[in-house]
C-alpha positions in Angstrom: -0.1 -0.1 0.0 2.9 2.5 0.9 4.8 1.3 -2.4 1.6 1.8 -4.2 1.0 5.4 -2.4 4.2 6.8 -3.2 4.4 5.2 -6.4 0.8 6.9 -7.7 3.7 -11.2 -32.5 6.9 -12.4 -30.3 7.0 -14.6 -33.4 7.9 -11.4 -35.5 11.2 -10.5 -34.0 12.2 -14.2 -34.7 11.3 -14.3 -38.8 11.1 -10.7 -40.1 13.3 -9.1 -37.9 17.4 -8.9 -39.1 18.7 -8.0 -35.6 22.7 -8.8 -35.2 23.4 -11.6 -32.4 19.6 -11.4 -31.4 20.0 -8.5 -29.3 18.7 -4.8 -29.5 20.7 -3.0 -31.8 20.5 0.3 -30.1 22.7 3.0 -31.9 22.9 6.1 -33.5 23.7 6.0 -37.6 26.9 7.5 -38.4 27.7 9.0 -41.2 23.9 9.2 -42.1 23.4 12.5 -44.4 21.0 14.7 -43.7 21.2 17.7 -45.9 20.0 16.1 -49.0 16.4 14.7 -49.4 16.0 11.1 -50.8 14.1 10.9 -54.1 10.6 9.5 -54.9 9.5 10.4 -51.4 11.5 8.0 -49.9 12.9 8.1 -45.9 15.7 6.4 -46.6 17.9 5.7 -50.1 20.8 3.2 -49.8 22.2 2.4 -53.3 19.3 0.9 -54.9 17.1 0.1 -52.2 14.5 3.0 -51.1 12.2 2.7 -47.9 9.5 5.2 -47.7 6.7 5.9 -45.0 5.4 2.5 -45.2 7.9 0.4 -44.8 9.4 2.8 -41.9 6.4 2.8 -39.8 5.9 -1.4 -40.5 9.9 -2.0 -39.0 9.2 0.6 -36.2 5.7 -1.1 -34.7 7.8 -4.3 -34.6 10.8 -2.5 -32.9 8.2 -1.1 -30.4 6.5 -4.7 -30.3 9.8 -6.2 -29.5 10.9 -4.2 -26.8 7.7 -4.0 -25.2 7.8 -7.6 -24.9 11.4 -7.2 -23.6 10.8 -4.3 -20.9 7.2 -4.1 -20.0 5.8 -1.0 -18.6 9.7 0.0 -17.9 9.6 0.3 -21.7 8.2 4.1 -23.3 7.6 4.7 -26.6 6.6 8.2 -26.8 9.5 9.1 -24.8 12.1 7.4 -26.7 10.5 8.5 -30.4 13.5 10.1 -31.6 15.9 7.0 -30.4 13.0 4.4 -31.9 13.3 6.5 -35.1 16.9 6.5 -35.2 17.0 2.5 -34.4 14.5 1.6 -36.9 16.4 3.6 -39.7 20.0 2.2 -38.5 17.8 -1.4 -39.0 16.9 -1.0 -42.3 20.0 0.7 -43.7 21.9 -2.2 -42.4 19.7 -4.8 -43.8 20.0 -3.1 -46.9 23.8 -2.7 -47.1 24.1 -6.7 -46.5 21.3 -7.7 -48.9 23.2 -5.5 -51.4 26.8 -7.1 -50.6 24.7 -10.0 -50.8 23.6 -9.6 -54.4 26.9 -8.6 -55.5 28.5 -11.9 -54.7 26.0 -13.6 -56.2 23.7 -14.1 -53.6 20.3 -15.1 -54.1 16.8 -15.3 -52.7 13.9 -17.9 -54.7 10.8 -17.8 -54.2 10.9 -21.3 -53.2 12.9 -20.3 -50.4 10.5 -17.7 -49.1 7.7 -20.1 -49.7 9.4 -22.9 -47.5 10.0 -20.7 -44.7 6.8 -19.6 -44.5 5.3 -23.5 -44.4 8.0 -24.4 -41.8 6.9 -21.2 -39.4 4.8 -22.1 -36.3 3.2 -18.9 -36.3 0.8 -19.4 -39.3 0.2 -23.1 -38.3 -3.8 -24.0 -37.4 -4.0 -26.3 -34.6 -4.2 -29.3 -36.9 -1.0 -28.4 -37.6 -1.2 -27.4 -41.1 -0.6 -23.8 -43.0 -3.5 -21.5 -42.0 -3.8 -19.6 -45.5 -6.2 -16.9 -43.3 -3.8 -16.4 -40.5 -1.4 -15.4 -43.4 -3.9 -13.2 -45.6 -4.8 -11.4 -42.7 -1.2 -10.9 -41.9 -0.4 -9.6 -45.3 -2.8 -7.4 -45.3 -2.3 -5.5 -42.0 1.4 -5.6 -42.1 2.5 -5.0 -46.1 -1.3 -4.4 -47.8 -0.1 -6.5 -50.5 1.6 -9.9 -51.1 4.0 -8.3 -53.4 5.2 -6.1 -50.6 5.5 -8.9 -48.5 7.7 -10.9 -51.0 10.2 -8.0 -51.4 10.7 -7.5 -47.7 10.8 -11.1 -47.5 13.7 -11.3 -50.1 15.2 -8.2 -48.7 15.5 -9.8 -45.3 16.5 -12.8 -46.2 19.5 -11.9 -48.5 20.8 -9.5 -45.1 20.7 -12.9 -43.1 22.7 -15.2 -45.9 25.2 -12.4 -45.6 25.5 -12.7 -41.9 25.6 -16.2 -41.9 28.4 -15.5 -44.4 30.0 -13.3 -42.4 29.7 -15.8 -39.6 31.0 -18.5 -41.2 34.3 -16.3 -41.3 34.8 -15.7 -37.9 34.4 -18.8 -36.0 35.9 -19.7 -32.9 38.4 -22.5 -32.1 38.2 -24.9 -30.1 41.8 -23.7 -28.7 40.4 -20.1 -28.6 37.0 -21.4 -26.4 39.4 -23.4 -24.3 41.6 -20.6 -23.2 38.5 -18.2 -22.8 36.5 -20.6 -20.5 40.1 -21.1 -18.5 40.7 -17.6 -18.0 36.9 -16.7 -17.1 37.1 -19.8 -14.6 40.2 -19.2 -13.2 40.4 -17.3 -9.5 42.3 -15.2 -7.1 42.6 -14.1 -4.0 44.4 -10.4 -3.4 45.3 -7.9 -0.7 45.4 -4.3 -1.5 46.0 -1.1 0.2 43.5 1.7 -0.6 44.3 5.4 -0.2 41.3 7.6 -0.4 41.9 11.3 -0.7 37.8 11.6 0.3 38.7 9.8 3.7 40.6 11.1 6.6 40.7 14.5 5.2 39.5 15.6 9.0 43.2 14.8 10.3 44.4 17.8 7.9 44.9 21.2 9.5 43.7 24.2 7.7 43.9 27.4 8.4 41.4 30.4 7.6 44.2 31.7 5.5 43.9 28.9 2.8 40.5 28.4 2.8 40.4 32.6 1.8 43.2 32.0 -0.8 41.2 28.9 -2.8 38.3 31.5 -2.7 40.0 34.1 -4.0 41.5 31.8 -7.0 38.7 29.0 -7.5 35.6 29.7 -5.8 34.1 28.2 -9.1 35.2 24.9 -7.8 33.2 25.5 -4.3 30.3 26.4 -6.6 30.3 23.4 -8.3 30.1 21.1 -5.0 27.8 23.3 -3.8 25.8 22.4 -7.1 26.5 19.1 -7.3 24.7 19.1 -3.4 21.7 20.8 -4.5 19.7 18.2 -2.6 21.7 19.1 1.1 21.1 22.6 0.4 18.1 23.0 -0.8 15.3 20.8 1.3 11.6 20.6 -0.5 8.7 21.3 1.8 8.1 17.8 3.8 5.7 16.9 5.9 6.0 13.8 8.7 2.5 12.0 9.2 0.6 8.7 10.6 -2.5 7.5 9.1 -5.2 5.0 9.3 -6.7 3.7 6.0 -9.8 1.6 6.0 -9.4 0.0 2.4 -12.3 -0.2 -0.1 -12.1 -1.0 -3.3 -12.8 2.1 -6.1 -15.2 -0.3 -8.2 -17.4 -1.2 -5.0 -21.2 -0.7 -4.5 -22.7 2.3 -2.6 -23.7 0.1 0.5 -19.9 -1.2 1.0 -18.9 2.4 0.4 -21.3 3.8 2.7 -20.4 1.0 5.4 -16.5 1.2 5.7 -17.0 5.3 5.2 -19.1 4.7 8.4 -16.6 2.6 10.3 -13.6 5.3 9.6 -15.8 7.6 11.5 -16.1 5.7 14.5 -12.4 5.4 14.4 -12.0 9.0 14.1 -14.2 9.8 17.4 -12.0 7.3 19.2 -8.9 9.4 18.1 -11.0 12.9 18.8 -11.9 11.1 22.4 -8.0 10.7 23.1 -7.0 7.2 22.4 -3.6 6.8 21.0 -3.3 7.2 17.5 -0.7 4.2 16.9 -2.3 2.0 18.7 -5.3 2.5 17.0 -3.3 2.1 13.8 -2.1 -0.8 14.9 -5.5 -2.8 15.7 -7.5 -1.2 12.4 -5.4 -0.2 9.8 -5.7 -1.9 6.3 -1.9 -0.5 5.5 0.0 -3.2 5.7 3.3 -0.9 5.1 2.6 1.4 8.0 0.2 -0.6 10.4 3.1 -2.1 12.3 4.8 1.2 12.9 1.2 3.1 13.9 0.5 4.6 11.0 3.9 6.2 10.6 4.7 7.2 6.9 8.2 9.4 7.6 9.0 12.5 5.8 7.5 13.0 2.2 7.6 15.6 -0.1 5.2 16.9 -2.9 4.0 14.4 -5.4 4.8 11.2 -3.4 1.7 10.3 -2.2 -1.9 10.1 -3.8 -3.2 13.6 -4.3 -6.4 13.7 -1.6 -3.9 12.5 0.6 -1.6 14.9 -0.1 -3.6 17.7 -0.1 -4.8 17.4 3.6 -1.6 16.1 4.9 0.1 19.6 3.7 -2.9 21.7 5.2 -3.2 20.2 8.6 -0.7 21.7 11.4 1.7 19.9 13.3 -0.6 17.6 16.2 -3.5 17.9 14.2 -6.0 15.1 12.8 -7.5 15.4 9.8 -11.0 14.5 9.0 -11.9 11.3 7.2 -10.5 11.1 3.7 -11.6 9.6 0.6 -8.5 8.0 -1.8 -8.6 4.9 -4.8 -7.2 3.3 -1.8 -9.8 3.6 0.9 -10.6 6.3 3.4 -7.9 7.8 5.5 -7.5 9.4 8.5 -4.4 11.5 9.0 -2.3 13.0 11.7 0.7 15.6 10.8 3.8 14.9 13.4 5.8 17.3 11.7 5.8 20.1 8.5 9.4 21.3 7.4 8.5 23.8 5.0 11.0 24.1 2.6 14.7 25.6 2.8 17.3 27.0 0.8 21.1 27.6 2.5 23.0 30.0 0.1 26.4 29.5 -1.5 27.6 32.4 1.0 26.7 30.5 4.3 28.2 27.2 3.1 31.1 28.4 0.9 33.9 28.4 3.5 33.2 24.9 4.5 33.1 23.8 0.9 36.3 25.6 0.4 37.8 24.0 3.8 36.4 20.5 2.3 37.9 20.6 -0.9 41.5 22.1 0.2 41.5 19.1 2.9 40.9 16.9 -0.2 43.6 17.9 -2.1 46.2 18.0 0.7 45.0 14.1 1.8 45.6 13.4 -1.6 49.0 14.9 -2.1 50.0 12.9 1.3 48.3 9.9 -0.3 50.6 9.9 -3.2 53.5 10.8 -0.9 52.5 7.3 1.0 51.9 5.5 -2.4 55.5 6.2 -3.9 57.2 4.9 -0.5 54.9 2.0 -0.7 55.5 1.5 -4.3 59.8 2.2 -3.7 59.6 -0.5 -0.6 58.5 -3.3 -3.0 60.9 -2.7 -5.7 63.2 -2.8 -2.8 62.1 -6.2 -2.0 59.4 -5.8 0.6 56.0 -7.4 0.3 52.9 -4.9 0.2 51.7 -6.5 3.5 55.1 -5.4 5.3 55.7 -2.3 3.5 51.5 -1.4 4.6 52.4 -2.4 8.5 55.4 0.0 8.4 53.3 3.0 7.4 50.7 2.1 10.0 48.6 1.1 7.0 45.6 -2.1 7.1 46.0 -4.5 4.1 42.7 -5.4 3.0 42.0 -9.1 2.2 39.0 -10.1 -1.0 37.2 -13.6 -1.2 38.1 -15.4 -4.6 37.5 -13.2 -7.6 37.1 -13.9 -11.1 37.7 -11.7 -14.3 34.9 -9.2 -15.0 34.6 -6.8 -17.8 35.0 -4.1 -15.4 37.5 -4.9 -12.9 35.0 -4.5 -10.1 36.4 -5.5 -6.3 34.2 -5.3 -3.0 35.4 -2.6 -1.1 37.6 -1.1 -3.8 35.5 -0.3 -7.1 35.9 -0.9 -11.0 39.3 -1.3 -10.9 40.2 -3.1 -14.3 44.1 -2.0 -14.5 44.7 -3.4 -10.8 43.3 -6.7 -11.8 44.6 -7.3 -14.5 48.2 -6.9 -12.8 46.5 -9.1 -10.2 45.6 -12.2 -12.1 49.5 -11.5 -14.1 50.8 -11.8 -10.9 52.7 -15.2 -9.2 51.0 -15.5 -5.4 53.2 -13.9 -3.1 53.9 -11.1 -5.5 53.4 -7.6 -5.0 53.3 -4.9 -7.7 54.9 -1.5 -6.9 52.2 0.0 -9.3 50.3 2.5 -8.2 46.4 2.3 -9.3 44.2 5.5 -9.3 40.6 4.3 -8.8 38.1 6.9 -8.8 39.2 9.3 -5.6 41.8 6.2 -4.6 44.9 5.1 -5.0 45.6 1.4 -4.6 48.4 -1.6 -4.6 47.5 -4.9 -5.0 49.6 -8.5 -3.6 48.5 -11.6 -4.7 48.0 -14.1 -2.2 46.3 -17.2 -3.4 45.1 -18.8 -7.2 43.1 -21.3 -8.1 42.6 -23.1 -11.5 39.6 -24.4 -12.7 39.3 -28.1 -13.1 39.8 -30.0 -16.2 36.4 -31.5 -16.2 34.7 -28.3 -16.0 36.1 -26.6 -18.7 35.8 -29.6 -21.2 32.2 -29.3 -20.2 31.7 -25.5 -21.2 34.1 -25.6 -24.1 31.4 -25.9 -26.8 28.8 -23.1 -25.2 32.2 -21.2 -24.6 33.0 -22.0 -28.7 29.5 -20.5 -29.7 29.5 -17.3 -27.5 32.9 -16.3 -28.8 31.8 -16.4 -32.5 28.8 -14.7 -31.7 31.0 -11.8 -30.4 33.2 -12.0 -33.3 30.6 -12.2 -35.6 29.2 -9.0 -33.8 32.5 -7.1 -34.3 33.2 -8.3 -37.8 29.8 -6.8 -38.6 29.5 -4.1 -37.3 32.9 -2.9 -38.0 32.3 -3.7 -41.6 28.5 -2.3 -41.8 30.4 1.1 -40.2 33.0 1.5 -42.9 30.0 0.5 -45.3 28.0 3.0 -44.4 31.0 6.1 -44.1 31.7 5.3 -47.7 27.9 5.3 -48.5 27.6 8.7 -47.0 30.5 10.4 -48.6 29.9 9.2 -52.4 25.9 10.3 -51.6 24.6 7.1 -51.7 23.3 6.8 -48.3 20.7 9.8 -47.8 18.3 9.8 -44.7 16.0 12.3 -44.0 13.3 11.4 -41.2 11.8 15.0 -40.8 8.2 13.4 -42.0 8.1 10.6 -39.3 9.4 12.6 -36.8 7.4 15.9 -37.2 4.1 13.1 -37.3 4.9 12.5 -33.9 
């Protein structure tokens, strides 16, 4: 309840949409010329191919259906209208480039191939398993208008698919590559590391008023930037802390049920007006599971976080006052405001010295940390372990659990440290690196504690799946690189022209 109050043709994708690697193709099309207009009323021209509004809208609708199915309520087609137009244009352009290249090297799509693909598709089979001609005719009429348009589109898509298959055959990963990749992914290490954070321990730094004044005289803009970044701290919106008791009633309930629930709510209100403890009554009778156990306490909330009838009353009440019975879509509420905080804005001038002092402290801490890191590095080069060097400087070594290779190099307690992790995996157990790694506001040094190799049985069992994944990655990289190059060449030659204004303005 509380959470709710605060919150206030799959087959098309598989058969008719060419998508690299079977993933969503989110990109802004590079090299698309927008100065010239395509001829013959087309939105997109790619060599000899022309795509008008009907083809564009049909492809766009398929994309929308695909994303809605995958993302559900998280996907908002209206909000992403421009991106959807770009994505659709990119798909059509890539399809045309692939089909054009397929034709150039002699690949063809016969009418029989399209017909066989249709007969094999489960989308047009009836309950008896036979091809459903009526379903197919309805689809053609709705999606393409005529069978000729459908055949043209399918030949284009199938040519593009053949070209992608050809590219895929030339980018097949070997068994040796798969074994090496899988071995690397399953290999595990434990590391020890020292973290020197310029945002920590700054309170140990002594800063006098002269340093603050000098900083503001020369670099006040940095303090203003930090002030802007903390708008949520210095600009506090109006907030209310309230308790409520809810007696639920369905919005579709009949008049008798609504009247009966309201009558019960008024009886509860009388008990509160007679002096009974609000929290105790809420625990006894409230239908809101999110706040009932805490005596109806909703905590602090701002405007726009509760349903409108509730918000209007809560922000109008004085602290300690009881509301009348309030109707919302959830039912009937009785509200008591505990606290009403007016909006507050702390001006920059009131906190500029504080901000300047913090920035100076950070800078001094960063300088001190660099000096310490350099000492640790020098000690390691002289033959010391990181553990011994850290102990000599009074520092604590942090130790990780078992870690595997990750693209972001994330280390719990440190953050995304790709370079550090690459180095750690290259070390021998017990070996320390003298390199100092910057990780956000931190400096870090690393020592390898242990290495755990994957078992051969796990490697052998996963090789084929790893090989498929590597082949897919290689194919996508090769195809995307080739397509990007071809797009640029066509655009420079004036053979790739795009004008999406007609469909953009229509929305």
